[in-house]
C-alpha positions in Angstrom: 38.4 -3.3 -38.1 41.5 -4.6 -36.4 41.6 -5.1 -32.6 43.8 -2.8 -30.5 46.6 -4.0 -28.3 45.7 -4.6 -24.7 47.6 -1.5 -23.5 45.7 0.7 -26.0 42.2 -0.8 -25.6 40.7 2.3 -23.9 42.1 4.9 -26.3 39.3 6.3 -28.3 38.7 9.0 -30.9 36.1 11.7 -30.7 33.9 11.5 -33.8 31.3 13.8 -35.3 28.1 13.1 -37.1 25.2 15.4 -38.0 26.4 18.1 -35.6 26.8 15.8 -32.6 30.0 14.4 -31.1 30.3 10.8 -29.9 32.8 8.3 -28.4 32.4 4.6 -28.6 32.5 2.8 -25.2 34.4 -0.5 -25.0 32.2 -3.5 -24.9 33.8 -4.7 -21.6 32.6 -1.6 -19.9 29.1 -1.9 -21.3 29.0 -5.5 -20.0 30.4 -4.6 -16.6 27.8 -1.9 -15.9 25.1 -4.0 -17.7 24.2 -1.1 -19.9 22.0 -1.7 -23.0 21.7 0.0 -26.3 19.6 3.2 -26.2 19.7 3.3 -22.4 19.5 6.7 -20.9 22.6 8.0 -19.1 23.6 11.4 -17.6 26.8 13.1 -18.8 28.4 15.6 -16.3 31.5 17.8 -16.6 33.8 17.1 -13.6 36.7 19.6 -13.3 38.4 21.1 -16.4 39.0 18.0 -18.5 36.9 15.1 -17.1 33.5 13.8 -18.0 31.4 11.4 -15.8 28.8 9.2 -17.4 26.2 7.8 -14.9 23.1 5.7 -15.3 19.9 7.9 -15.5 17.7 7.6 -12.5 14.0 8.5 -12.9 
């Protein structure tokens, strides 16, 4: 897979698999937040067209 240009790095496509939708998160963001694979997160709708992803707190 070819790398995207710097100005297009955060443009992603919504994909579907087995009835679920997913979006890949750039590795730079994963490293910045120190998130790991299979970590639990909370997804919230914010306004009409925004989604907020937060770390899950027990």
